[in-house]
N, CA and C atoms of all chains as a GROMACS GRO file, in nm:
protein
  597
    1UNK      N    1   0.360   2.442   0.272
    1UNK     CA    2   0.430   2.282   0.277
    1UNK      C    3   0.329   2.186   0.188
    2UNK      N    4   0.418   2.124   0.098
    2UNK     CA    5   0.335   1.999   0.020
    2UNK      C    6   0.304   1.881   0.115
    3UNK      N    7   0.214   1.819   0.041
    3UNK     CA    8   0.166   1.688   0.129
    3UNK      C    9   0.290   1.619   0.176
    4UNK      N   10   0.378   1.586   0.095
    4UNK     CA   11   0.486   1.487   0.125
    4UNK      C   12   0.587   1.551   0.242
    5UNK      N   13   0.613   1.674   0.232
    5UNK     CA   14   0.682   1.729   0.331
    5UNK      C   15   0.604   1.729   0.461
    6UNK      N   16   0.473   1.761   0.459
    6UNK     CA   17   0.392   1.760   0.575
    6UNK      C   18   0.402   1.625   0.634
    7UNK      N   19   0.391   1.532   0.547
    7UNK     CA   20   0.383   1.382   0.595
    7UNK      C   21   0.515   1.341   0.683
    8UNK      N   22   0.620   1.384   0.621
    8UNK     CA   23   0.744   1.360   0.680
    8UNK      C   24   0.756   1.428   0.819
    9UNK      N   25   0.699   1.555   0.832
    9UNK     CA   26   0.718   1.620   0.968
    9UNK      C   27   0.623   1.547   1.055
   10UNK      N   28   0.504   1.502   1.028
   10UNK     CA   29   0.410   1.438   1.095
   10UNK      C   30   0.486   1.307   1.157
   11UNK      N   31   0.524   1.220   1.066
   11UNK     CA   32   0.606   1.086   1.113
   11UNK      C   33   0.729   1.118   1.193
   12UNK      N   34   0.793   1.249   1.182
   12UNK     CA   35   0.896   1.290   1.256
   12UNK      C   36   0.857   1.304   1.390
   13UNK      N   37   0.756   1.383   1.411
   13UNK     CA   38   0.695   1.402   1.549
   13UNK      C   39   0.651   1.288   1.616
   14UNK      N   40   0.576   1.210   1.533
   14UNK     CA   41   0.548   1.067   1.593
   14UNK      C   42   0.667   0.987   1.625
   15UNK      N   43   0.771   0.992   1.568
   15UNK     CA   44   0.896   0.919   1.608
   15UNK      C   45   0.956   0.970   1.744
   16UNK      N   46   0.968   1.108   1.745
   16UNK     CA   47   1.011   1.172   1.870
   16UNK      C   48   0.931   1.146   1.977
   17UNK      N   49   0.802   1.139   1.959
   17UNK     CA   50   0.710   1.118   2.097
   17UNK      C   51   0.719   0.963   2.123
   18UNK      N   52   0.747   0.878   2.016
   18UNK     CA   53   0.768   0.733   2.036
   18UNK      C   54   0.893   0.709   2.125
   19UNK      N   55   1.006   0.790   2.092
   19UNK     CA   56   1.133   0.789   2.182
   19UNK      C   57   1.105   0.837   2.324
   20UNK      N   58   1.032   0.944   2.334
   20UNK     CA   59   0.996   0.994   2.452
   20UNK      C   60   0.921   0.883   2.559
   21UNK      N   61   0.824   0.814   2.491
   21UNK     CA   62   0.749   0.708   2.542
   21UNK      C   63   0.840   0.598   2.590
   22UNK      N   64   0.942   0.561   2.510
   22UNK     CA   65   1.024   0.444   2.531
   22UNK      C   66   1.110   0.487   2.653
   23UNK      N   67   1.154   0.611   2.650
   23UNK     CA   68   1.249   0.663   2.760
   23UNK      C   69   1.166   0.676   2.888
   24UNK      N   70   1.035   0.708   2.892
   24UNK     CA   71   0.966   0.715   3.012
   24UNK      C   72   0.936   0.568   3.071
   25UNK      N   73   0.910   0.487   2.975
   25UNK     CA   74   0.895   0.328   3.023
   25UNK      C   75   1.021   0.282   3.079
   26UNK      N   76   1.132   0.328   3.022
   26UNK     CA   77   1.269   0.272   3.073
   26UNK      C   78   1.306   0.336   3.206
   27UNK      N   79   1.247   0.454   3.217
   27UNK     CA   80   1.292   0.523   3.344
   27UNK      C   81   1.168   0.486   3.469
   28UNK      N   82   1.084   0.400   3.425
   28UNK     CA   83   0.986   0.357   3.552
   28UNK      C   84   0.850   0.418   3.532
   29UNK      N   85   0.837   0.520   3.444
   29UNK     CA   86   0.683   0.591   3.452
   29UNK      C   87   0.607   0.489   3.341
   30UNK      N   88   0.563   0.386   3.393
   30UNK     CA   89   0.487   0.288   3.288
   30UNK      C   90   0.372   0.346   3.241
   31UNK      N   91   0.279   0.397   3.329
   31UNK     CA   92   0.158   0.434   3.290
   31UNK      C   93   0.154   0.542   3.188
   32UNK      N   94   0.247   0.631   3.198
   32UNK     CA   95   0.249   0.741   3.110
   32UNK      C   96   0.313   0.693   2.980
   33UNK      N   97   0.427   0.624   2.997
   33UNK     CA   98   0.491   0.572   2.886
   33UNK      C   99   0.404   0.481   2.797
   34UNK      N  100   0.335   0.386   2.854
   34UNK     CA  101   0.248   0.287   2.784
   34UNK      C  102   0.116   0.363   2.723
   35UNK      N  103   0.070   0.455   2.798
   35UNK     CA  104  -0.029   0.553   2.747
   35UNK      C  105   0.008   0.625   2.618
   36UNK      N  106   0.112   0.678   2.620
   36UNK     CA  107   0.164   0.766   2.524
   36UNK      C  108   0.197   0.674   2.378
   37UNK      N  109   0.255   0.570   2.418
   37UNK     CA  110   0.283   0.455   2.316
   37UNK      C  111   0.143   0.423   2.243
   38UNK      N  112   0.061   0.375   2.331
   38UNK     CA  113  -0.072   0.339   2.277
   38UNK      C  114  -0.130   0.420   2.186
   39UNK      N  115  -0.123   0.566   2.223
   39UNK     CA  116  -0.188   0.672   2.170
   39UNK      C  117  -0.108   0.686   2.018
   40UNK      N  118   0.033   0.698   2.030
   40UNK     CA  119   0.098   0.687   1.908
   40UNK      C  120   0.062   0.598   1.818
   41UNK      N  121   0.044   0.460   1.849
   41UNK     CA  122   0.009   0.359   1.750
   41UNK      C  123  -0.118   0.388   1.697
   42UNK      N  124  -0.221   0.428   1.770
   42UNK     CA  125  -0.349   0.455   1.727
   42UNK      C  126  -0.341   0.570   1.608
   43UNK      N  127  -0.283   0.675   1.663
   43UNK     CA  128  -0.243   0.801   1.591
   43UNK      C  129  -0.178   0.763   1.455
   44UNK      N  130  -0.076   0.700   1.458
   44UNK     CA  131   0.020   0.647   1.349
   44UNK      C  132  -0.081   0.574   1.244
   45UNK      N  133  -0.153   0.491   1.301
   45UNK     CA  134  -0.245   0.405   1.208
   45UNK      C  135  -0.351   0.487   1.135
   46UNK      N  136  -0.410   0.574   1.210
   46UNK     CA  137  -0.516   0.649   1.153
   46UNK      C  138  -0.458   0.755   1.055
   47UNK      N  139  -0.333   0.800   1.084
   47UNK     CA  140  -0.264   0.906   0.985
   47UNK      C  141  -0.235   0.814   0.855
   48UNK      N  142  -0.178   0.684   0.861
   48UNK     CA  143  -0.154   0.602   0.744
   48UNK      C  144  -0.274   0.571   0.661
   49UNK      N  145  -0.390   0.544   0.732
   49UNK     CA  146  -0.531   0.526   0.668
   49UNK      C  147  -0.562   0.639   0.584
   50UNK      N  148  -0.557   0.769   0.659
   50UNK     CA  149  -0.596   0.895   0.607
   50UNK      C  150  -0.515   0.923   0.472
   51UNK      N  151  -0.378   0.901   0.503
   51UNK     CA  152  -0.304   0.967   0.388
   51UNK      C  153  -0.326   0.869   0.269
   52UNK      N  154  -0.346   0.726   0.280
   52UNK     CA  155  -0.375   0.640   0.189
   52UNK      C  156  -0.497   0.697   0.098
   53UNK      N  157  -0.595   0.735   0.180
   53UNK     CA  158  -0.736   0.784   0.126
   53UNK      C  159  -0.685   0.906   0.047
   54UNK      N  160  -0.639   1.006   0.104
   54UNK     CA  161  -0.597   1.122   0.039
   54UNK      C  162  -0.511   1.107  -0.093
   55UNK      N  163  -0.413   1.040  -0.082
   55UNK     CA  164  -0.333   1.001  -0.201
   55UNK      C  165  -0.421   0.969  -0.311
   56UNK      N  166  -0.499   0.860  -0.290
   56UNK     CA  167  -0.606   0.824  -0.401
   56UNK      C  168  -0.678   0.951  -0.445
   57UNK      N  169  -0.738   1.016  -0.366
   57UNK     CA  170  -0.827   1.135  -0.418
   57UNK      C  171  -0.730   1.218  -0.505
   58UNK      N  172  -0.602   1.261  -0.452
   58UNK     CA  173  -0.533   1.367  -0.539
   58UNK      C  174  -0.504   1.299  -0.669
   59UNK      N  175  -0.456   1.139  -0.682
   59UNK     CA  176  -0.438   1.082  -0.800
   59UNK      C  177  -0.557   1.104  -0.902
   60UNK      N  178  -0.690   1.093  -0.844
   60UNK     CA  179  -0.802   1.114  -0.937
   60UNK      C  180  -0.828   1.249  -0.968
   61UNK      N  181  -0.747   1.342  -0.912
   61UNK     CA  182  -0.768   1.496  -0.946
   61UNK      C  183  -0.852   1.569  -0.856
   62UNK      N  184  -0.905   1.492  -0.750
   62UNK     CA  185  -0.992   1.559  -0.655
   62UNK      C  186  -0.911   1.636  -0.544
   63UNK      N  187  -0.985   1.731  -0.476
   63UNK     CA  188  -0.906   1.811  -0.384
   63UNK      C  189  -0.987   1.776  -0.242
   64UNK      N  190  -0.919   1.705  -0.164
   64UNK     CA  191  -0.995   1.674  -0.036
   64UNK      C  192  -0.993   1.804   0.060
   65UNK      N  193  -0.907   1.912   0.023
   65UNK     CA  194  -0.904   2.009   0.103
   65UNK      C  195  -0.961   2.145   0.016
   66UNK      N  196  -1.072   2.117  -0.023
   66UNK     CA  197  -1.129   2.217  -0.094
   66UNK      C  198  -1.217   2.337  -0.019
   67UNK      N  199  -1.289   2.432  -0.096
   67UNK     CA  200  -1.329   2.542  -0.016
   67UNK      C  201  -1.434   2.508   0.081
   68UNK      N  202  -1.521   2.401   0.042
   68UNK     CA  203  -1.607   2.370   0.155
   68UNK      C  204  -1.555   2.332   0.284
   69UNK      N  205  -1.451   2.247   0.280
   69UNK     CA  206  -1.381   2.192   0.400
   69UNK      C  207  -1.321   2.315   0.488
   70UNK      N  208  -1.276   2.398   0.410
   70UNK     CA  209  -1.220   2.519   0.484
   70UNK      C  210  -1.324   2.597   0.543
   71UNK      N  211  -1.427   2.598   0.474
   71UNK     CA  212  -1.532   2.685   0.535
   71UNK      C  213  -1.583   2.612   0.674
   72UNK      N  214  -1.618   2.474   0.658
   72UNK     CA  215  -1.659   2.412   0.776
   72UNK      C  216  -1.559   2.404   0.885
   73UNK      N  217  -1.446   2.398   0.847
   73UNK     CA  218  -1.313   2.400   0.958
   73UNK      C  219  -1.328   2.538   1.030
   74UNK      N  220  -1.353   2.649   0.937
   74UNK     CA  221  -1.353   2.782   1.015
   74UNK      C  222  -1.478   2.793   1.096
   75UNK      N  223  -1.582   2.745   1.052
   75UNK     CA  224  -1.705   2.760   1.136
   75UNK      C  225  -1.700   2.674   1.253
   76UNK      N  226  -1.649   2.546   1.238
   76UNK     CA  227  -1.635   2.471   1.361
   76UNK      C  228  -1.525   2.530   1.467
   77UNK      N  229  -1.421   2.600   1.410
   77UNK     CA  230  -1.321   2.658   1.498
   77UNK      C  231  -1.377   2.752   1.580
   78UNK      N  232  -1.449   2.839   1.510
   78UNK     CA  233  -1.521   2.968   1.583
   78UNK      C  234  -1.620   2.920   1.692
   79UNK      N  235  -1.721   2.818   1.644
   79UNK     CA  236  -1.805   2.772   1.752
   79UNK      C  237  -1.746   2.695   1.865
   80UNK      N  238  -1.644   2.603   1.836
   80UNK     CA  239  -1.601   2.531   1.949
   80UNK      C  240  -1.521   2.642   2.050
   81UNK      N  241  -1.446   2.736   1.985
   81UNK     CA  242  -1.370   2.832   2.073
   81UNK      C  243  -1.476   2.916   2.156
   82UNK      N  244  -1.591   2.948   2.097
   82UNK     CA  245  -1.702   3.029   2.157
   82UNK      C  246  -1.752   2.942   2.282
   83UNK      N  247  -1.780   2.822   2.250
   83UNK     CA  248  -1.845   2.729   2.357
   83UNK      C  249  -1.734   2.700   2.473
   84UNK      N  250  -1.610   2.688   2.419
   84UNK     CA  251  -1.522   2.674   2.520
   84UNK      C  252  -1.478   2.795   2.612
   85UNK      N  253  -1.490   2.907   2.557
   85UNK     CA  254  -1.458   3.045   2.621
   85UNK      C  255  -1.575   3.060   2.739
   86UNK      N  256  -1.701   3.039   2.685
   86UNK     CA  257  -1.826   3.077   2.767
   86UNK      C  258  -1.806   2.964   2.884
   87UNK      N  259  -1.774   2.843   2.858
   87UNK     CA  260  -1.776   2.729   2.945
   87UNK      C  261  -1.669   2.771   3.052
   88UNK      N  262  -1.551   2.822   3.011
   88UNK     CA  263  -1.434   2.862   3.106
   88UNK      C  264  -1.486   2.978   3.189
   89UNK      N  265  -1.549   3.074   3.127
   89UNK     CA  266  -1.583   3.198   3.203
   89UNK      C  267  -1.678   3.152   3.307
   90UNK      N  268  -1.778   3.053   3.279
   90UNK     CA  269  -1.879   3.027   3.365
   90UNK      C  270  -1.818   2.937   3.479
   91UNK      N  271  -1.735   2.849   3.452
   91UNK     CA  272  -1.651   2.773   3.556
   91UNK      C  273  -1.572   2.874   3.639
   92UNK      N  274  -1.514   2.967   3.596
   92UNK     CA  275  -1.420   3.071   3.663
   92UNK      C  276  -1.516   3.154   3.751
   93UNK      N  277  -1.625   3.187   3.706
   93UNK     CA  278  -1.751   3.266   3.782
   93UNK      C  279  -1.780   3.196   3.879
   94UNK      N  280  -1.839   3.064   3.857
   94UNK     CA  281  -1.876   2.980   3.969
   94UNK      C  282  -1.773   2.960   4.079
   95UNK      N  283  -1.645   2.926   4.029
   95UNK     CA  284  -1.532   2.915   4.126
   95UNK      C  285  -1.508   3.018   4.213
   96UNK      N  286  -1.509   3.132   4.152
   96UNK     CA  287  -1.483   3.259   4.230
   96UNK      C  288  -1.602   3.294   4.327
   97UNK      N  289  -1.723   3.244   4.302
   97UNK     CA  290  -1.836   3.275   4.391
   97UNK      C  291  -1.837   3.181   4.513
   98UNK      N  292  -1.824   3.054   4.467
   98UNK     CA  293  -1.825   2.950   4.570
   98UNK      C  294  -1.702   2.905   4.625
   99UNK      N  295  -1.593   2.930   4.540
   99UNK     CA  296  -1.442   2.889   4.578
   99UNK      C  297  -1.397   2.772   4.645
  100UNK      N  298  -1.450   2.661   4.597
  100UNK     CA  299  -1.407   2.534   4.635
  100UNK      C  300  -1.244   2.517   4.612
  101UNK      N  301  -1.166   2.491   4.702
  101UNK     CA  302  -1.020   2.491   4.692
  101UNK      C  303  -1.000   2.354   4.619
  102UNK      N  304  -0.929   2.347   4.514
  102UNK     CA  305  -0.895   2.238   4.438
  102UNK      C  306  -0.769   2.224   4.401
  103UNK      N  307  -0.692   2.124   4.420
  103UNK     CA  308  -0.564   2.105   4.389
  103UNK      C  309  -0.539   2.032   4.254
  104UNK      N  310  -0.478   2.091   4.165
  104UNK     CA  311  -0.473   2.018   4.028
  104UNK      C  312  -0.330   2.021   3.983
  105UNK      N  313  -0.285   1.922   3.917
  105UNK     CA  314  -0.156   1.924   3.846
  105UNK      C  315  -0.180   2.006   3.730
  106UNK      N  316  -0.099   2.137   3.701
  106UNK     CA  317  -0.134   2.211   3.602
  106UNK      C  318  -0.105   2.149   3.467
  107UNK      N  319  -0.014   2.038   3.449
  107UNK     CA  320   0.002   1.989   3.322
  107UNK      C  321  -0.116   1.904   3.281
  108UNK      N  322  -0.192   1.828   3.392
  108UNK     CA  323  -0.303   1.752   3.370
  108UNK      C  324  -0.416   1.837   3.332
  109UNK      N  325  -0.426   1.940   3.406
  109UNK     CA  326  -0.534   2.056   3.361
  109UNK      C  327  -0.536   2.097   3.225
  110UNK      N  328  -0.403   2.136   3.181
  110UNK     CA  329  -0.380   2.185   3.040
  110UNK      C  330  -0.428   2.056   2.935
  111UNK      N  331  -0.387   1.944   2.969
  111UNK     CA  332  -0.413   1.834   2.883
  111UNK      C  333  -0.565   1.802   2.873
  112UNK      N  334  -0.629   1.839   2.991
  112UNK     CA  335  -0.781   1.813   2.982
  112UNK      C  336  -0.842   1.924   2.909
  113UNK      N  337  -0.796   2.043   2.919
  113UNK     CA  338  -0.851   2.156   2.844
  113UNK      C  339  -0.824   2.137   2.691
  114UNK      N  340  -0.706   2.085   2.656
  114UNK     CA  341  -0.678   2.070   2.521
  114UNK      C  342  -0.759   1.951   2.460
  115UNK      N  343  -0.788   1.854   2.539
  115UNK     CA  344  -0.870   1.751   2.503
  115UNK      C  345  -1.011   1.789   2.483
  116UNK      N  346  -1.048   1.871   2.571
  116UNK     CA  347  -1.191   1.912   2.562
  116UNK      C  348  -1.209   2.000   2.445
  117UNK      N  349  -1.108   2.083   2.406
  117UNK     CA  350  -1.130   2.177   2.304
  117UNK      C  351  -1.112   2.081   2.176
  118UNK      N  352  -1.046   1.989   2.166
  118UNK     CA  353  -1.022   1.915   2.029
  118UNK      C  354  -1.156   1.832   2.029
  119UNK      N  355  -1.207   1.774   2.112
  119UNK     CA  356  -1.336   1.727   2.120
  119UNK      C  357  -1.449   1.809   2.071
  120UNK      N  358  -1.449   1.920   2.132
  120UNK     CA  359  -1.554   2.012   2.090
  120UNK      C  360  -1.546   2.041   1.943
  121UNK      N  361  -1.431   2.070   1.889
  121UNK     CA  362  -1.384   2.092   1.744
  121UNK      C  363  -1.449   1.989   1.656
  122UNK      N  364  -1.402   1.856   1.704
  122UNK     CA  365  -1.451   1.749   1.630
  122UNK      C  366  -1.614   1.746   1.615
  123UNK      N  367  -1.674   1.758   1.733
  123UNK     CA  368  -1.851   1.767   1.726
  123UNK      C  369  -1.876   1.881   1.652
  124UNK      N  370  -1.822   1.986   1.660
  124UNK     CA  371  -1.864   2.112   1.575
  124UNK      C  372  -1.846   2.072   1.422
  125UNK      N  373  -1.728   2.013   1.393
  125UNK     CA  374  -1.704   1.992   1.244
  125UNK      C  375  -1.800   1.886   1.187
  126UNK      N  376  -1.830   1.782   1.267
  126UNK     CA  377  -1.923   1.679   1.225
  126UNK      C  378  -2.065   1.753   1.195
  127UNK      N  379  -2.096   1.853   1.304
  127UNK     CA  380  -2.221   1.926   1.288
  127UNK      C  381  -2.229   2.000   1.163
  128UNK      N  382  -2.132   2.060   1.114
  128UNK     CA  383  -2.142   2.163   1.015
  128UNK      C  384  -2.119   2.060   0.892
  129UNK      N  385  -2.044   1.970   0.885
  129UNK     CA  386  -2.026   1.856   0.800
  129UNK      C  387  -2.163   1.798   0.736
  130UNK      N  388  -2.263   1.775   0.849
  130UNK     CA  389  -2.399   1.723   0.805
  130UNK      C  390  -2.477   1.843   0.758
  131UNK      N  391  -2.464   1.969   0.804
  131UNK     CA  392  -2.547   2.068   0.779
  131UNK      C  393  -2.502   2.131   0.637
  132UNK      N  394  -2.399   2.132   0.586
  132UNK     CA  395  -2.336   2.193   0.473
  132UNK      C  396  -2.322   2.089   0.359
  133UNK      N  397  -3.001   2.872  -0.267
  133UNK     CA  398  -2.954   2.884  -0.400
  133UNK      C  399  -2.975   2.731  -0.457
  134UNK      N  400  -3.064   2.761  -0.563
  134UNK     CA  401  -3.081   2.628  -0.655
  134UNK      C  402  -2.998   2.609  -0.750
  135UNK      N  403  -2.979   2.482  -0.802
  135UNK     CA  404  -2.898   2.463  -0.916
  135UNK      C  405  -2.948   2.345  -1.008
  136UNK      N  406  -2.893   2.339  -1.125
  136UNK     CA  407  -2.916   2.231  -1.225
  136UNK      C  408  -2.812   2.133  -1.225
  137UNK      N  409  -2.730   2.128  -1.145
  137UNK     CA  410  -2.618   2.058  -1.141
  137UNK      C  411  -2.626   1.900  -1.160
  138UNK      N  412  -2.738   1.840  -1.068
  138UNK     CA  413  -2.734   1.705  -1.075
  138UNK      C  414  -2.802   1.655  -1.207
  139UNK      N  415  -2.904   1.714  -1.269
  139UNK     CA  416  -2.959   1.696  -1.394
  139UNK      C  417  -2.867   1.718  -1.514
  140UNK      N  418  -2.778   1.809  -1.511
  140UNK     CA  419  -2.689   1.838  -1.625
  140UNK      C  420  -2.574   1.740  -1.603
  141UNK      N  421  -2.539   1.696  -1.476
  141UNK     CA  422  -2.433   1.594  -1.460
  141UNK      C  423  -2.482   1.457  -1.505
  142UNK      N  424  -2.604   1.422  -1.463
  142UNK     CA  425  -2.671   1.303  -1.534
  142UNK      C  426  -2.688   1.309  -1.681
  143UNK      N  427  -2.712   1.418  -1.735
  143UNK     CA  428  -2.722   1.414  -1.889
  143UNK      C  429  -2.590   1.400  -1.938
  144UNK      N  430  -2.504   1.442  -1.890
  144UNK     CA  431  -2.364   1.427  -1.944
  144UNK      C  432  -2.295   1.289  -1.920
  145UNK      N  433  -2.369   1.200  -1.834
  145UNK     CA  434  -2.327   1.078  -1.812
  145UNK      C  435  -2.212   1.067  -1.717
  146UNK      N  436  -2.205   1.167  -1.629
  146UNK     CA  437  -2.095   1.176  -1.536
  146UNK      C  438  -2.134   1.134  -1.409
  147UNK      N  439  -2.034   1.080  -1.330
  147UNK     CA  440  -2.046   1.046  -1.194
  147UNK      C  441  -2.008   1.151  -1.091
  148UNK      N  442  -2.067   1.155  -0.992
  148UNK     CA  443  -2.015   1.261  -0.899
  148UNK      C  444  -1.867   1.276  -0.877
  149UNK      N  445  -1.810   1.152  -0.883
  149UNK     CA  446  -1.655   1.153  -0.864
  149UNK      C  447  -1.587   1.231  -0.982
  150UNK      N  448  -1.654   1.178  -1.121
  150UNK     CA  449  -1.594   1.245  -1.243
  150UNK      C  450  -1.614   1.400  -1.235
  151UNK      N  451  -1.707   1.443  -1.182
  151UNK     CA  452  -1.737   1.594  -1.179
  151UNK      C  453  -1.647   1.677  -1.066
  152UNK      N  454  -1.634   1.598  -0.969
  152UNK     CA  455  -1.544   1.646  -0.852
  152UNK      C  456  -1.410   1.654  -0.912
  153UNK      N  457  -1.356   1.549  -0.972
  153UNK     CA  458  -1.222   1.564  -1.028
  153UNK      C  459  -1.194   1.657  -1.138
  154UNK      N  460  -1.302   1.670  -1.216
  154UNK     CA  461  -1.296   1.801  -1.325
  154UNK      C  462  -1.304   1.934  -1.251
  155UNK      N  463  -1.376   1.936  -1.148
  155UNK     CA  464  -1.369   2.048  -1.076
  155UNK      C  465  -1.281   2.095  -0.979
  156UNK      N  466  -1.195   2.000  -0.950
  156UNK     CA  467  -1.090   2.005  -0.869
  156UNK      C  468  -1.150   2.015  -0.709
  157UNK      N  469  -1.270   1.962  -0.668
  157UNK     CA  470  -1.319   1.955  -0.523
  157UNK      C  471  -1.336   1.815  -0.492
  158UNK      N  472  -1.392   1.805  -0.364
  158UNK     CA  473  -1.407   1.648  -0.333
  158UNK      C  474  -1.568   1.618  -0.371
  159UNK      N  475  -1.581   1.489  -0.375
  159UNK     CA  476  -1.718   1.429  -0.420
  159UNK      C  477  -1.822   1.479  -0.314
  160UNK      N  478  -1.783   1.494  -0.173
  160UNK     CA  479  -1.882   1.540  -0.090
  160UNK      C  480  -1.919   1.685  -0.121
  161UNK      N  481  -1.841   1.765  -0.184
  161UNK     CA  482  -1.882   1.886  -0.210
  161UNK      C  483  -2.000   1.908  -0.317
  162UNK      N  484  -1.962   1.811  -0.422
  162UNK     CA  485  -2.059   1.796  -0.525
  162UNK      C  486  -2.188   1.723  -0.483
  163UNK      N  487  -2.198   1.657  -0.381
  163UNK     CA  488  -2.306   1.603  -0.319
  163UNK      C  489  -2.376   1.697  -0.244
  164UNK      N  490  -2.312   1.785  -0.174
  164UNK     CA  491  -2.352   1.903  -0.098
  164UNK      C  492  -2.421   2.004  -0.200
  165UNK      N  493  -2.356   2.041  -0.304
  165UNK     CA  494  -2.404   2.131  -0.408
  165UNK      C  495  -2.540   2.094  -0.486
  166UNK      N  496  -2.523   1.963  -0.501
  166UNK     CA  497  -2.655   1.897  -0.573
  166UNK      C  498  -2.776   1.893  -0.474
  167UNK      N  499  -2.758   1.886  -0.350
  167UNK     CA  500  -2.876   1.862  -0.256
  167UNK      C  501  -2.898   2.031  -0.210
  168UNK      N  502  -2.834   2.127  -0.259
  168UNK     CA  503  -2.859   2.268  -0.225
  168UNK      C  504  -2.811   2.296  -0.095
  169UNK      N  505  -2.727   2.209  -0.024
  169UNK     CA  506  -2.702   2.260   0.122
  169UNK      C  507  -2.575   2.348   0.125
  170UNK      N  508  -2.506   2.350   0.008
  170UNK     CA  509  -2.380   2.448   0.006
  170UNK      C  510  -2.383   2.532  -0.121
  171UNK      N  511  -2.354   2.664  -0.068
  171UNK     CA  512  -2.349   2.748  -0.190
  171UNK      C  513  -2.205   2.773  -0.236
  172UNK      N  514  -2.161   2.758  -0.355
  172UNK     CA  515  -2.026   2.758  -0.396
  172UNK      C  516  -1.966   2.923  -0.398
  173UNK      N  517  -1.849   2.926  -0.384
  173UNK     CA  518  -1.783   3.044  -0.410
  173UNK      C  519  -1.790   3.086  -0.552
  174UNK      N  520  -1.748   3.204  -0.602
  174UNK     CA  521  -1.785   3.252  -0.742
  174UNK      C  522  -1.680   3.174  -0.823
  175UNK      N  523  -1.565   3.148  -0.756
  175UNK     CA  524  -1.453   3.059  -0.852
  175UNK      C  525  -1.523   2.926  -0.906
  176UNK      N  526  -1.584   2.849  -0.794
  176UNK     CA  527  -1.634   2.723  -0.816
  176UNK      C  528  -1.742   2.720  -0.903
  177UNK      N  529  -1.831   2.834  -0.889
  177UNK     CA  530  -1.948   2.842  -0.956
  177UNK      C  531  -1.906   2.851  -1.110
  178UNK      N  532  -1.811   2.944  -1.125
  178UNK     CA  533  -1.753   2.968  -1.261
  178UNK      C  534  -1.707   2.845  -1.336
  179UNK      N  535  -1.620   2.762  -1.242
  179UNK     CA  536  -1.554   2.656  -1.300
  179UNK      C  537  -1.660   2.551  -1.342
  180UNK      N  538  -1.769   2.536  -1.256
  180UNK     CA  539  -1.861   2.438  -1.280
  180UNK      C  540  -1.947   2.478  -1.404
  181UNK      N  541  -1.992   2.614  -1.421
  181UNK     CA  542  -2.065   2.651  -1.530
  181UNK      C  543  -1.990   2.631  -1.663
  182UNK      N  544  -1.855   2.670  -1.646
  182UNK     CA  545  -1.776   2.646  -1.771
  182UNK      C  546  -1.764   2.498  -1.826
  183UNK      N  547  -1.761   2.402  -1.723
  183UNK     CA  548  -1.761   2.257  -1.730
  183UNK      C  549  -1.885   2.223  -1.826
  184UNK      N  550  -1.999   2.288  -1.800
  184UNK     CA  551  -2.121   2.256  -1.876
  184UNK      C  552  -2.136   2.354  -2.005
  185UNK      N  553  -2.054   2.433  -2.026
  185UNK     CA  554  -2.082   2.542  -2.137
  185UNK      C  555  -2.199   2.624  -2.110
  186UNK      N  556  -2.217   2.668  -1.991
  186UNK     CA  557  -2.320   2.759  -1.926
  186UNK      C  558  -2.261   2.889  -1.870
  187UNK      N  559  -2.356   2.961  -1.842
  187UNK     CA  560  -2.323   3.087  -1.763
  187UNK      C  561  -2.363   3.051  -1.615
  188UNK      N  562  -2.306   3.126  -1.520
  188UNK     CA  563  -2.335   3.100  -1.369
  188UNK      C  564  -2.486   3.114  -1.360
  189UNK      N  565  -2.547   3.214  -1.419
  189UNK     CA  566  -2.695   3.230  -1.402
  189UNK      C  567  -2.778   3.109  -1.460
  190UNK      N  568  -2.723   3.045  -1.558
  190UNK     CA  569  -2.791   2.925  -1.623
  190UNK      C  570  -2.776   2.822  -1.531
  191UNK      N  571  -2.690   2.794  -1.451
  191UNK     CA  572  -2.664   2.680  -1.372
  191UNK      C  573  -2.698   2.716  -1.239
  192UNK      N  574  -2.688   2.832  -1.190
  192UNK     CA  575  -2.744   2.838  -1.044
  192UNK      C  576  -2.847   2.952  -1.045
  193UNK      N  577  -2.950   2.933  -0.958
  193UNK     CA  578  -3.072   3.014  -0.956
  193UNK      C  579  -3.076   3.076  -0.817
  194UNK      N  580  -3.092   3.223  -0.796
  194UNK     CA  581  -3.097   3.263  -0.673
  194UNK      C  582  -3.249   3.258  -0.617
  195UNK      N  583  -3.267   3.214  -0.515
  195UNK     CA  584  -3.406   3.203  -0.479
  195UNK      C  585  -3.447   3.343  -0.425
  196UNK      N  586  -3.592   3.359  -0.409
  196UNK     CA  587  -3.632   3.483  -0.370
  196UNK      C  588  -3.604   3.517  -0.231
  197UNK      N  589  -3.580   3.414  -0.138
  197UNK     CA  590  -3.557   3.428   0.012
  197UNK      C  591  -3.414   3.497   0.011
  198UNK      N  592  -3.318   3.472  -0.104
  198UNK     CA  593  -3.186   3.537  -0.101
  198UNK      C  594  -3.082   3.454  -0.032
  199UNK      N  595  -3.112   3.322   0.000
  199UNK     CA  596  -2.998   3.241   0.056
  199UNK      C  597  -2.905   3.182  -0.044
   0.00000   0.00000   0.00000
């Protein structure tokens, strides 16, 4: 997929999520709807700035997704997945031994897990970016 | 791995951005290469050495430690 097509898909996803946010606000779920809308505005702005920067680099003949970036991304993915898996295993182990009964919303839990994994990846990416 | 990238680039009167554009990589990759923090792939090493009309061995020097 080239850069233009990928950009269209990204903005399409943002638009669909925007419609969901508006629908949620209209149906009374203000917290979720406003949160989603705020996140979309921030993500859309960041995406716009990033694409402007990337376009300038491509125009000059540079490749922002060169071999170094792929190597860093690969290493960061591996390290973040390892940390995440070990942490999950320890939590499961501790939970199985002491077993405190916790009631959680599965969607919230999945969202938290996803956020933790993304944050771990970002930290690992910056770590390798400074190192390499 | 050590290299003569910085001195050759400066000798050729090129900026890091110019070299990055000619090699088809990002400026950050050139910075990392010049600092010796990143070892390039054989493709990139070949491309860079061709830009300076050198062989890979003339541009990149393998240290005794072998990294």
